[in-house]
N, C-alpha and C positions, 0 to 999 in steps of 0.2 A: 482328596481331590479338590474340595472346596478351598482348602488352605492354599494350595498351589495356584488356583485361579485368582484368589484374592491377592497373593503376592505378585503374580504376573501382572494383574491389573494395576497394582501400585507402581510397579516399574514403568509400565506404559504411561501412566498418569504423570509420573515425574519427568520422563523423557518428553512427553507432550508439552508440559509446562515450560520446560527449557526452550523448546522450539517457539512457543508463544512469546516468551520473554524476549527471545532474540528478535522476533519480528517487530516488537514494539520499540526495541532499541534502534533498529535500522529499517525504517519503512522505505518503501519504494517511491521515488520521485518520477512522475510521468508528465511529459510535455504533450499537450493536446493542441491540434491545429484544425481550424475550421475548414470546411469544404467550399467556402465562398470567400471572395476577396473583400476586404474592407480598406478602401483607399489604395487599392492595388496590392495589398498584402493580406495573407490569411490572418485571422484572429488567432492568437496563441494564449493558452492558459497553462498554468502549472498546478498539478494536483499531487497530493501525497496519499499513499495507500498503505495501510498496515495489514496487508494480506500476504499470503504466500506469493513468491516470485511469479509462478505460472498464472496467477489470477489477477495480477496488478493491472494490466492493460484493460482486460475485460471489465473489471470492477469500476475503473474510471470511466470507460466509454459508456457504461450503463447509465451514467449520470449526465452525459453530454448529448447534444442533438445527433440524430441519426446521420451518418455519413462523415462524421469527423474522424480524424486519424490520431493515433497516439504512439508514443515511443518512450521507452524507459531512458532516463538520464541519470547521471550520477547523483546520489543522495548526499554526496560530500559538498554540494553547493550550500547546504544548510549546516550551521554549527550544531554541536551537541546541545547547547543551551536552547537554540531555536526549536529543535526537535522535541526536547523535554517540555518546552512551553506549550506545545500543541496538545499535550496530554492525550496522546492517541491510545486507543484500545484496539485490540484485535478486531479486524473487520471495518475499522473506520476508513473512510475515503472522503477527502475534503479538498476543495479548491484553495490554493494559496493566493494571496493578494499581491503578488509581485510579478 
């Protein structure tokens, strides 16, 4: 019984690692907008989140002022080299400076 559990755990671990690796190769790009106007326009920021799809917006908004809104946008705005240069790890959420 223990051997079966160990094998099953190993399969789960390998599958989980593949998911984690996939997340770091394609993080989610999130556009955040302020709830106030600055010169007649809301303030916009772009963030990147190396988290599961369902958690991306919440992860970014947890780092922004209360009341701001967010939406997922295409991560294809960034090149593969730019994403690699960010050196993201699973769970990383950071504001981009553009």
